[in-house]
C-alpha positions in Angstrom: 126.9 118.5 100.6 127.3 114.9 100.5 127.8 114.8 104.4 124.9 117.0 105.1 122.6 114.6 102.7 123.9 111.6 104.8 123.0 113.2 108.1 119.6 114.0 106.8 119.0 110.3 105.7 120.5 109.2 109.1 117.7 111.5 110.9 115.3 109.9 108.6 116.2 106.3 109.6 116.4 107.3 113.3 112.9 108.7 113.1 111.5 105.6 111.6 113.5 103.4 114.2 112.3 105.4 117.2 108.6 105.7 116.0 108.9 109.6 115.9 106.9 109.8 112.7 106.0 113.5 113.1 109.8 114.3 112.8 109.5 112.9 109.2 107.2 115.7 108.0 110.0 118.3 107.8 112.5 115.8 106.2 110.5 114.8 103.1 109.1 117.5 100.6 105.3 117.6 100.7 105.0 116.2 97.0 107.8 113.7 97.3 108.0 111.5 94.4 108.0 107.8 95.1 109.0 104.8 92.9 108.3 102.4 95.7 104.8 103.1 97.1 103.3 100.5 99.5 100.3 98.9 97.6 96.8 99.9 98.5 98.0 102.6 100.8 98.1 106.4 100.0 101.2 107.5 98.1 104.3 108.9 99.7 105.0 109.8 103.4 101.3 109.2 104.4 101.3 105.7 103.1 104.9 104.9 104.5 103.7 106.0 108.0 100.6 103.6 107.9 102.8 100.8 106.5 105.4 101.6 109.4 102.7 101.5 112.2 101.4 98.2 111.0 104.9 96.6 110.9 105.6 98.2 114.4 102.5 96.5 115.7 103.3 93.3 114.1 107.0 93.4 115.3 107.1 95.5 118.3 110.7 94.6 119.1 111.8 95.8 115.5 115.3 97.1 115.5 116.7 98.8 112.4 120.4 99.4 111.6 122.3 101.2 109.0 124.5 98.7 107.4 126.1 101.0 104.4 125.5 104.6 103.3 126.9 106.3 100.0 126.4 109.7 99.0 127.3 111.5 95.7 126.0 114.9 94.6 122.1 115.0 95.4 121.8 111.2 96.1 122.1 108.9 99.2 121.9 105.3 99.1 121.3 103.4 102.2 121.2 99.7 102.9 119.3 98.9 106.2 118.6 95.8 108.1 115.5 95.1 110.3 115.4 92.4 112.9 112.6 91.5 115.4 109.9 89.1 116.2 106.5 88.6 114.9 104.5 89.0 118.0 101.5 91.0 116.4 100.7 89.3 113.3 100.6 90.7 109.8 96.9 90.6 108.7 97.7 91.8 105.0 99.6 88.5 104.8 97.4 86.3 106.6 99.8 85.5 109.2 98.8 85.7 113.1 101.4 86.2 115.8 103.8 83.1 115.7 107.2 84.4 117.3 108.9 84.0 114.1 112.2 85.9 113.9 112.5 88.4 111.1 115.8 89.4 109.6 115.6 91.4 106.2 117.3 94.0 104.3 116.4 96.9 102.0 118.2 99.6 100.0 116.7 103.0 99.5 117.9 105.7 97.2 117.0 109.3 98.3 117.2 112.4 96.2 117.6 115.6 98.1 117.0 119.2 97.3 116.9 122.1 99.6 117.4 120.0 102.5 114.6 117.6 102.0 113.9 114.4 100.3 112.2 115.1 96.9 112.4 111.5 95.3 112.9 108.1 96.6 113.5 104.5 95.1 113.6 101.4 97.2 113.9 97.5 96.9 113.6 94.8 99.7 113.9 91.4 100.6 109.9 91.1 100.9 110.1 87.4 99.7 112.5 86.6 102.5 110.2 88.3 104.9 107.3 86.3 103.6 109.4 83.0 104.0 110.2 84.0 107.5 106.6 84.5 108.5 105.3 81.5 106.7 103.0 83.3 104.5 102.3 82.1 101.1 104.6 83.1 98.4 101.9 83.6 96.1 100.7 86.7 98.1 103.7 88.7 97.1 104.0 87.5 93.5 100.3 88.8 93.2 101.2 92.2 94.6 104.4 92.4 92.6 102.4 91.6 89.3 100.0 94.4 90.2 102.7 97.0 90.4 103.4 96.5 94.3 106.8 96.4 96.0 109.9 95.6 94.1 111.4 92.4 95.4 114.9 91.0 95.9 114.7 87.3 94.9 
């Protein structure tokens, strides 16, 4: 079962990386429970897709690699790395296009049942991203204090 679950998570990461967002619909349960929703966006997959589209517009050369993957029982943990260049700007951060290089990582935990993701947790290097973009750190501190993204410091 662990190898099947790892294959499912690989398909998810490949769909995100290739921009095949429709493929994600069959990989997540309709009522997936997320412990890492994106602030001010719809919960679950709908919000993640919007966040992905915004990031893809900001970083059109984005490349995601799976650095580590561990599975046990119904859980899969994956550490990913995103690299690219800010060519489109991030309006939510008050940053225009500036050709800043981006290199950040995150860790996601997926709980899988019946061949679909039913629950997720995630933590990322959002503060590192903010620094690389030249956005004010206060922006992220305010979001975290309001229940936004978990942040690695």
